N, C-alpha and C positions, 0 to 999 in steps of 0.2 A: 780521825779525831781532830777536832778544832784545837789548835795550840796557839798560845800567845807567848811572846818572849820579851822579857825586860833585859835590855842590853847592858844595864849598869846599875848595880845595887851594892850596898855595904851591909849585908846581913849579919856580919860578925860583930857589928858595933853594939855598944852597951844598951842602946835604945831597944834592942830586941831580946835582951837577956831574960826578961820575965815571961815572954810568950813566943819565943822563936819557933817552937814546935807547932803552935797554933797558926802562926804566919805561914809556915810551910804546908800545913794541912789545908789552909784556904787556897794556897797555890795549887795543890794537888786537885782539890775539888773543882777548880776552874781551869785546869790544864794550862797553868802559867809556869814558865821556866825562867831562870835568870842566870846571868853571868855576874859573879861577885868580884869586886874590884879592889885590889890592894892599893894603899897609899904610902906604905913604908915596908921595910923588911918584915917586921913583926905582923903587920896586918896582911901582908901577902901570904905569909904562912897560914894565917887564920882563914883566908879566902880559899886556899888550897884544901885545907881540912874540911871545909864545908862542901867543896866540890867532890871530895872523896866520899863523904858520908851521906850526902843528901841527893837523891835523884832529881829533885827540882832545881838544884844548882848544877848547871850543865858545863860550867867551866869557871876558871879563876884567871884574873890577870895579876901580874906581879910588877911592882915598880914603886917609884918615889914621886909623890905629889909635889908640885912646886912650892907650896906654902905650908902644908900640914906637918912638915917635919924639916929639920935642918940637916937631914942625912945627905951624904953623897950616895951615888949609885955604885955600890960595891959589886963589880962584875963577878968576882969570885963567888960571893954569896949567892947571887942570882943564877949564876951558871950551875952551881950545886943544886939549887932548887929545881932548875930545869932538867938536870940529869936524873934527879930522884922522882920527879912527878911530871913526866912529859905528857901523860894523858889528861891531866887536870889543867895544865897551864895553856891558855888559849890566846894570850896577848901580853903586851908590855905596857905598863902604865897603871894609874893615870898619870900622865906626865905632860909638861908643857911650860907655859908662862902664866903668871897670875899677878897683875898689878892693881887689883881692885882695892886692897886695903893698905898696901905699902907702895910708895912711889917706885917707879921703874928703876931710877938711878941707884936705889939702895939694894936692889935684889937681882938686877939683870945678869950680872956676871955669874953669880952662883947658879941662878936658874938656867942659864944657857948651858953651862957646863954639865949640869945634871941631866938636862933634856937631851943634849947631844949624845951623852953616854948611852942613854936609853934608846935613842933612834938607831945608833950604830949596833947596839946589842940586838935589837929587834930585827934589823936587816940581816945581820950575820946569822941569826937563828931562824930566819924566815917566819917571824911572828908579826901579826898586825899590832899597830899602836893604838892605845886608848888615850886620846888627847884630852887634856884639861887646859883650856885657854880662856882666861877671863881678863879682859882689858880694863884699864882705868875708865872711870865714868865718862861717858860722852865721846869716847875714842874707840878705835879698833887696834890700838897699839900692840897688844899681846898677840892678836891674830896676825898682824903684819910680821912680827918677829918669828912666830911659829912657822908661817909660810916660807919665810926666808930660809930657815933651817931645813925644812922639808925639801925645798927645791935644791938646796946644796947637796943633801944626801941622796936625793934621787939621781943627781948627775953621776954620783959614784956608784950607787947600788941599784939603780933602776927601780922597777916596780916592786922589788921586795920591800921598799919603803912605802908602806900602805897602812891603812887603818881607818879609824873612826873619830870624828870630832864630837866629843861628848858634850851634852847639855848646851846645844847650840842656841845662842840668843843674839847672834850677830846679824849683819845686813845681808841682803840678797847678793850684793856684789862680792862680799867676803865668802859667802857659801859657794859661789861659783868658782872662786879661786881654789878652794879645797877640792871641789868636784873635778876641776881640771887636772888635779894631781891624782885623781882616782880615790880620794878619801870620801867615805860616806858621812852624812850629816845626821846626828841623833837629836831628836826633839824630846824635851822633858815635859812634865805636867804644866810647866809655866805657860805653855801655849794656850792653855784653857782659860787663862786670865790676863794675857798680854796680847791685845789685839794687833799690836804693831808687828807681831811675828807671823800673822796669817799670810801675808804676801810671800814670805820666805817659804812657809809650808807648802803653798801652792806652786812655788817656783822650782823647788828641788824635785828632780825626777824620782818617781816612786821606787825605782829599782836601785837608787843610791841613798835611800833613807832608812834610818833605824829609829827605834823608839825606846824610851827608858824611863825609869822612875828616879834614879839617884837616891833611892831609899837610904836613910830615913828622912831625907830632905824634900822640900818643894812638892808637897802633895797636890795633885790636880783638883780642880772643881769636879765633883761636889765634896771633896774631902779636905779642902784647903784649911790650913790651920792645925790639922791633925798630923801625927806621924805618918810618913809615907811608907808604903810597903809594895812589893812587886805586883800583888793583885791589882793595884790601881793602874797598872799599865793599860788595862783594858779601856779605862776612861780616856786616856790620851790617844789610843788608837782610834777610838770613836770620834774624838775631836779632829784628828787628822782627816778621817774620811769625810766628816761634815764640811770642813774647810775646803776640801778639794772637790766636793760634790761627787764623791766616789762611793761605791758599795763597801760597807764595812768589811765584809768577808774577803773581798778582793784585796783591800788594804792590809788586813790582818795577815793573810797568806803571804803577800809579797814581803812584808816587814819580817816575818818569820824566816822566810827563805833568805833574805838579804843577810840577816844576822848569822845564820848557820853557814852561809857561803863564806863570809869574811872571817869569822872567829872559830868555826867548828869544822871547816873544811868539808861541808856536806851540803 
């Protein structure tokens, strides 16, 4: 059976409240699965609930987004979630640095503290990270800071510090730095309308690449401007295959395998 997997969605969000069942039914009809991603303690619990109740939601990640909340990462709370729902929780995050709307100097100390706590938690519980890294415009500053932290923790914890760089829109040089640490690169629907990313899509080895929607945000062409949903991951897979000059089925199969290997241990 042909399967597609969306590595990163937020199906618990209010954008889906009126038709979540229909969204899930479309996923079923087209053999699309997703990992649903928490951005706070409350949304982490919602992500777990979906992974428990919906067969199309094959896992949940738990964690604290760098800007969507002012929360600290409370290790006792997240440890309790992990103890209660070990079969649903497949990763930690989304976590990292985000300087896109607020200057680095105003948020760096807090974001680094919260990120380091999650990197350590993930390593100690042998879970992959779901990274959110968004630099200030015209720079790679957030990526540089994230890479510094990851290198630091890999020295202590080795390759248990692993994971995926979600919604990658950085340069080829930055992608190669993540790859050198063993982190996969996930491409969103943005690649369908941002030609500057084509070079990166062609450069990343297929066995180190993931694909995602980040639903409900950033729908790919031909759905641009609409609410995104996991079904639309198929359009982004097709764009990756076209950019690389590779067979769609080969690309789809490898991306599915990569996601299951990193997050689902299969």
